[in-house]
C-alpha positions in Angstrom: 108.3 89.1 111.7 106.8 85.5 110.6 104.7 83.7 113.1 104.3 80.3 114.7 105.6 78.2 111.6 106.4 80.4 109.1 103.3 82.8 108.9 103.3 86.5 108.8 101.4 88.1 110.9 98.7 90.1 109.6 96.5 92.8 111.0 92.8 93.0 110.1 91.4 96.7 111.3 87.2 95.9 111.9 85.1 98.5 110.9 82.1 97.3 113.5 84.1 99.3 115.5 84.4 102.6 113.4 82.2 105.2 112.6 79.7 104.7 110.1 79.0 108.3 109.6 82.7 109.4 108.2 83.0 105.4 107.0 85.9 106.5 103.9 87.6 108.4 106.3 88.1 105.7 109.0 89.2 103.2 107.0 91.7 106.1 104.8 92.9 106.4 108.1 94.0 102.5 109.0 94.9 101.0 105.6 98.0 101.8 105.0 99.0 99.8 108.3 96.8 97.7 107.6 96.9 94.2 106.1 92.9 93.9 105.4 90.1 95.6 106.0 87.7 93.8 108.1 84.2 93.6 107.6 81.2 91.8 109.2 78.2 91.4 107.9 75.1 90.6 110.4 71.4 89.1 109.4 69.5 89.6 112.5 68.9 86.6 112.3 72.0 84.1 112.5 73.3 86.8 115.3 70.8 89.5 117.0 72.6 92.6 115.5 72.1 94.3 111.7 75.0 95.7 109.6 75.9 96.4 106.6 75.1 94.4 102.9 77.2 94.3 100.2 74.9 97.0 98.2 76.9 99.3 101.1 80.4 96.9 100.6 80.0 98.0 97.2 80.7 101.7 98.2 83.6 100.9 100.5 86.8 102.5 99.3 90.0 100.5 100.4 93.4 99.7 99.1 94.1 97.2 101.1 91.9 93.7 100.6 88.5 93.7 102.0 87.9 90.3 104.3 84.2 90.1 104.6 82.7 87.7 107.4 79.5 87.0 107.0 77.5 86.2 109.7 74.2 85.5 108.2 71.4 82.1 107.8 72.4 80.4 104.4 75.7 82.0 102.7 75.0 80.5 99.9 72.1 82.5 98.8 74.5 85.7 99.3 78.3 85.0 98.9 78.1 85.8 95.1 76.5 88.8 95.8 79.4 90.2 98.2 81.9 88.4 95.8 80.7 90.9 93.2 80.5 93.8 95.5 84.4 93.9 96.4 84.8 90.9 99.0 88.9 89.4 98.8 88.2 87.1 101.2 84.5 85.5 102.5 84.2 83.1 105.7 80.7 82.2 106.3 80.1 80.1 109.6 80.2 76.8 109.2 76.7 76.8 111.9 75.3 78.6 109.2 74.7 76.3 106.8 73.7 72.7 105.7 76.0 72.8 102.7 79.6 74.1 103.3 80.6 72.6 100.4 78.2 74.4 98.1 78.9 77.2 100.1 83.0 77.4 99.6 82.7 76.2 95.4 80.2 79.6 94.9 83.0 81.6 97.0 86.2 80.0 94.9 84.2 80.4 91.3 83.3 84.0 92.2 86.5 85.1 92.6 87.2 85.5 96.2 89.3 83.3 98.5 87.1 80.7 100.6 87.2 80.9 104.8 85.6 79.1 107.3 84.1 80.9 110.5 83.5 78.8 113.7 82.1 79.8 116.9 83.9 79.3 119.6 82.2 76.5 121.3 82.4 74.5 117.7 84.8 71.6 117.7 87.2 71.1 115.1 86.4 67.7 114.6 82.8 69.2 113.2 84.4 70.5 110.1 87.7 68.4 109.5 86.7 67.4 106.5 86.0 70.5 104.9 89.7 72.0 105.7 90.9 71.1 102.7 89.0 73.4 101.1 89.6 76.7 102.5 92.4 79.2 102.4 91.7 80.5 105.8 89.7 78.7 109.1 88.1 82.2 111.0 88.3 80.6 114.6 85.9 83.3 117.2 87.4 84.1 120.4 84.4 86.2 122.0 80.7 85.3 120.8 79.4 86.9 117.5 77.7 89.6 117.1 78.2 92.6 119.3 82.1 94.1 119.3 84.2 95.1 122.1 84.0 91.7 124.5 86.5 89.8 126.4 88.9 86.9 124.6 87.9 83.9 125.4 91.3 82.1 126.4 89.6 78.4 126.0 89.9 78.8 121.9 93.7 79.1 122.9 93.5 75.7 122.8 91.8 75.6 119.6 94.4 77.8 117.8 96.9 75.4 118.7 95.1 72.5 117.2 94.0 73.8 113.5 98.2 75.2 114.0 99.0 71.3 114.6 96.4 70.1 111.6 97.3 72.6 109.2 100.7 74.4 109.3 100.3 76.2 106.6 96.9 77.9 106.8 95.9 81.2 107.1 94.3 81.1 110.7 92.2 84.1 111.6 91.4 85.2 115.0 88.3 87.7 116.0 87.4 88.6 119.3 89.2 90.9 122.1 91.9 91.7 120.1 94.3 94.1 121.5 98.2 94.2 122.2 97.4 92.5 125.8 96.2 89.7 124.2 97.6 89.7 120.5 100.9 87.5 121.5 98.4 85.1 123.0 96.6 84.8 120.1 100.6 84.2 118.1 101.6 81.7 120.3 98.8 79.3 119.9 99.5 80.2 116.1 97.0 82.3 114.7 98.4 84.9 112.5 95.8 87.3 111.0 94.6 89.1 113.8 91.0 91.2 113.4 90.5 93.8 116.2 87.8 96.1 116.5 87.5 99.1 119.2 91.7 98.3 120.2 92.1 99.9 116.8 89.1 102.5 116.6 88.6 103.3 119.2 92.0 104.9 119.6 93.2 108.5 118.2 96.0 107.4 116.9 94.9 104.1 114.4 98.0 103.6 113.0 100.5 103.4 116.1 97.1 101.2 117.9 97.8 98.9 114.9 101.7 98.9 115.5 100.9 97.9 118.6 99.4 94.9 118.3 101.2 93.9 115.4 104.6 94.3 117.9 102.9 92.2 120.9 102.0 89.4 118.4 105.6 89.5 117.0 107.9 90.2 120.4 105.3 87.2 121.7 106.8 85.1 119.0 110.5 86.2 119.6 109.8 84.7 123.5 110.3 88.4 124.6 
């Protein structure tokens, strides 16, 4: 089913909540049901946690596009390497760079789709001039850096505002997505739903993805 303004609901399981000791198997279990595989990259500076880098990304085996979310400072220094390692979509935080236009250009030139990520407290007015330059906007519905946080309903107003501004844009939400919150995000205008523990915390990952997608689609249908 298409989401608000005709956008199809897409699900991106986040491997931040997967078992890194058996990552290939974890991805294999979700990739047929998922639309993207979401990869969070943290540097211990922009956020306090540290995760994988481009060298590890290059070893990930996935039939679905890799949706790479950079939570790092100075992303312009690294985006080309992540594109070379296999990222299909690269989102970076507007708060993490002094040259967002250059970063977007580097991502596009490297053959990936550029996306802009925003923390919950960052207003759209701060990045309005950049929206014409990106394919995606990723709106954090938790504070970035840690999995399994509670969905911040306050961000719904920002999602609605962005959807009104950009009816055809892919709007991704990341944080606290579950069958219980997917409908809220979808009704507000999000069409790409990142889910970590709500997928990898379940025994049946395919069923978990289907439940999130179905919840979003039922909400859009008014059920």
